[in-house]
N, C-alpha and C positions, 0 to 999 in steps of 0.2 A: 504494500500500500504506500502511495506517495502522498506526503502531507499536502493538503490543499487541493488534492485531486477530487473531482466529483465523479460519482458513479450512478449509472442508470441501468435499468433492465431493458430488455429488447422491446418492451411495450412503451418505453419512454418515461417510466416512473423513476423519480430520483430515489436512490437508496442511501440509507444512513447506516453505516457499519457500527454495530454494537461492540460488546466485549469480544476479545479474541478467544476462540474456543480451542484452537490447536494450530500447530504449524509443523511443517516438514521441509524437506529439501526442495519441494516443487511449489508449495503454496502455503498460504495462511487461510484459516477458516474463521469467520466472524458470525456473531448473531446478526440477524436482520432486525433492526430496532423497531420496525413497524409490524413484525410478525414473529412471535416467539416460536412458531413451528417451522420456520425457514432459516436456513444458514446460507452464508455467502462465501464462496471460495474465490480467492484472488491469487492468481499465479505470480510468482516472482518474475522480474523482468528477464533474467537470464534463461528461464524456462521458455518464456514466450519467444525469445530470439532463437533458441535452439530447436524447439519443437515447432517447425514451420507449418506443419499441417494440423496443429492442435485446434485452431479455430474451425477448420473444416470438419474435424471429428466432433467437436462440440455441437456445431450446427446440425450435423447428421444425427447425433444422439437426440437433440431436441425434436427433430423431425420424426425419429423413431418413436418417441414417447407419445406422439400424436396418432400413431398408427397401431402400435403394439401396446397391449395391456401389461405394463411392468408393475403390477400391483398384486398384493396378496390379500385375499378376502378372509377376514378373521372375525367371525360373528357379524356384528353390524359395522365393523371397521373395514376400511380399505387403506392399505399402506403400501407405499413404494417399496419394492424389494431391494432397492439399492439407491446410491447417490446419483441418480440420473438427473441431468440438467432440466430444470423446469423452464428457466429463461436464461439467456445469456446476460452477462454483465459487461457494460461498455463504459469506458472512462470518458472524460470530457474531451479527449483527443479523438473520439470516435473509434477507438480500438477495443476489440474484444479482449478482456483481461480475466474473465472468470465466468461463474454462473451461480444461479440460485438453485438450492436443492432442499429436500426435506431435512429437518433437523431432528435427530434422535437425542433426547435429553437424559435418559437414564439407561444408556446401554453400556456394555463392556465388550472389550475385544474377545472374540471367540478363543483366542490363544489362552486367555485366563481360565476358560472352562476346560480346554484341552489339558492344561497344566494343573488344574484344580484337584489335587489329590491329597495335599497335606494341609490340615486345618490351621497349622501355624503360619503358612505362607500364602494360602489361596486367597484370591480376590483382594489383594492388598491395595490395588488402585482405588477401590471403593472405600476401604477403611481409612487409608492414609490420605489419599489425594482428595477424594470427594467428602470424606468424613461423614458418610451417610450410613449410620449403623443399621437402619431399617433395610436399606437395599442390600447391604453386606449380609445381614442375616438371611435375607430372602435367597440370595444366590448360593450361600452356604447350604441352605436346606434343599435347594433345588438341584444343584449341580456338583457339589463336592463329591468326587468319585467314590461311590459306594454301591457295589453290585446288588446289595439287598435293600437299597433305599432310593437311589436316584437314577437307576438305569432307565426307568420309564421316561423321565424327563429328557434324558439324553437321546433316547430313540425318537421321541417326538421332535426334538430339535433336528435330528438327522432327517426325518421325514420332511420337515418344513424347509430345510436347506435344499433338499432334492427338489421340492416343489418350486422354490425360488429359481434354482438353476434351470429347471425344465422350461421356464418361460423365456430363457435366453438361448437355449440350445435346442432347436433354432428359434429365433424370434418369429412370431406369426401375427398376422393381423387379427383384429377383434373377432372376425368370422372364421378364424382358424386356417387362413391361407398362408402359404410360404411367401415371404416378401422379397426373397432373393438376396438377403443380406445375412452374413454370418457375424456373430459377435464372438471374439476370441480374447482370452484374458492373458494366459501364459504365466500368471503369478497368483493363482488362487492359493491362499494360505490363511490360517486362522487370524493373523494380524490384520488382514484386509476385510474382516467381517465383524460386524457388531451384532450383539444379541441383546434384546430387550424384551420386556413382558408388558402386556396390556390386559386389563380385566375384561373377561367375557363370561357372562352368566355365573358369576360368583367364583370363577377360577381365573388363573393367570395364564394367558396364551403366550407361547414362546415364539418370538419373531426374529428371524435373521435379517440383516441389512448389509448389503455388499458395498464396500467402499472402493474408492479410486476408479470409478467408472470411466473417468476421463483418460485412464491409461489403457483402455480397451483398444484392440485392433478391430476395424470394421472392414469386411471383405465382401466384394461382389465378384461376379465372373470376370469383370473387366478392370477392377480397381481395388487397391488395398490402401487403407489409411491406417497407419500404425505409428507408435512412438518411435523416435529416432533410436532410443536405447531401451528396448523392452526389459522389464525387471524379471528376474528369475530367482527362485529360492530353492536351493539344492534338495532339501528334504521333501519337497513337494513336486519336483520336476520329473517328468517321465524319462526313462533311461534312453530314449531315442528321439530323433527328429522324424518328420518335420514338425514345425509348430502348427498345430491345427486343433480342432475341437477334441480329438482323441487324447492329445496332450493334456488338455484341461480335464478330461474325464478321469485321468490318472490322479490328478491333484485332488479332485473331489472325493475319490474313493479313499485316499489316504486320510483325509479329514474325518470321513465317516468311520473308518476303522479306529482311529484314535479316540473319537468320542465314545464309541461303544466298548472298546476293549482296554482303554487307558494305556495304550502303547502304540508305537509306530509299527506298521506291518512288516518292516524290515529291521526291527530291533531284534537281531538274531546273532548267532555265532556259528561259524563253520567248524567242523571237526575233521572228517576224513578228507574233505576238500574245502575250498574257499576259506583258507586260513591266512591269506595274505593281507586282509584288511580288517578293520574293526569299526567301520562307520556304516550308518544306514545307507549312505550313497553307494558305498562299495557293494553292499548286498543288493541294492536296487539294480545296479548295473549288471550284476550276475544272476538276477532273477531268483534270489533266494527268499522268496516269500515264505513265511512261517508254515503255510499250509499248501505250498506248491510242490512241483515235481522234484525240487532239490531238497525237500524236507529231510530225506534220508541222509543227507550229508551234514546236517546240523547237529549241534551238541545236545546231549540229553537235558542240559539245563534249559535250552530253548524249548525242547519238546515238552518239558514239564512245567513251563512257565504258566501259572494259573491264568494270567491275563490272556495269552494266546489261546489257552485251552477252553476259554469261554466261547470260542468259536463253535464248539460242539453243541452249544445250546441255542444257536440261532437257526432259522429255518433252512432247509436244504436249498431253497431258492436264493436266499441271501448269501449262503456259502458259495454258490455257483457264481453269483455276481462278483464277489471278492476275488475268486480264482480267475475269472475272466479279466478283471481289472489288473491283476498283478502278475499272473503266471502265463498269460498267452503271449506268444511271440508275434502275433498279428494284432497290431494296435487297434484295428477297426473292430475287434472283438470286445473292446471295453464297453461296459454298460453305459447307457445314456442316463441323464438325470431322471427322465421319465420312468425308466425301468427301476431305478432305485426307489423312486417315490411309490410306485405300485407295490413293490415287495415289502418296503418298510411299513406302508399303510396296512397291508394284509397281515404282517407279522404282529403289529401292535393290536389290531382288531382281534385276531385269533387268540392272543395271549392276554387280552385285557383283564386286568385284575390280578394277574399273577406274574407280570414281568419282573417285579422286584424280588421274586423268589427263584427265578430261573438260573441266574449266574452264581458262580462260586467266587469266594474271595480268598485271599492269602491265608 
């Protein structure tokens, strides 16, 4: 933000930036002083200079939101599934410098749920930074990893994540038609997803919210609009190229596995083979999924890990999806978000009332 600079949305309304909500290497995010449910993202000058097609991508994303229903229907509520631009933000020099988006006021990074296994350290951003004891106690009770207490909530979160991603892979018009555009991320990870809850019929509905939508690649048959330097996170990247939707499907499956089983699918150790490395990335590259064809080469410690062994208690259909995601040498075999949604929904319905007794703990 430049002192003395005025900002307007694409409808011509003057915007007044409120308090700063967050900042990163690419932008700062502010409250919209005229609307508590809206945030304003302003990119740093060096990013606008480097990312020469950023304006085109933002304009295309705004157009997509007018054609595609990027919302989740939760009871009587309708919420954007991610930080899609509602309107562009233009400075007094007539330059596009950011956009308006929905503001999530009581969300936490999905990474805190993925890592939320120790009551001494879990959800510290709520307790220390936000100093919100009520929200802290809520997330402890809902998501602190406990196979006999919170697995139901985690499975519901997985289902809703799959539903959110299914609206992007591929995006379709409101009447269900393919619009000829692919949305590709390449950096799906827990740090880029918020989770929050809203009251519905006396219960708290669990809602995911996908961040950094402006970093998406948009692809048609004739054109590709992508960031100059796409971000990639090693623990969530597929072991092969090219960068396409199947690459993203791998990342989605990793997150689902972590939420359900409290461990990375490639947190394993090799015994008779695959002893040259000790990182998840090494085992990903060598396709040593805990339940894959190379299981016979893994240590007894891995085979007896209670977290991985809870795999035995999910449905055969979900087991098959995980094996397709991590153990197939044909990347196009990876399950789509719609497949995940269908099987997670079915598993939750069939086991309703007894999910918190299915799994074993240490």
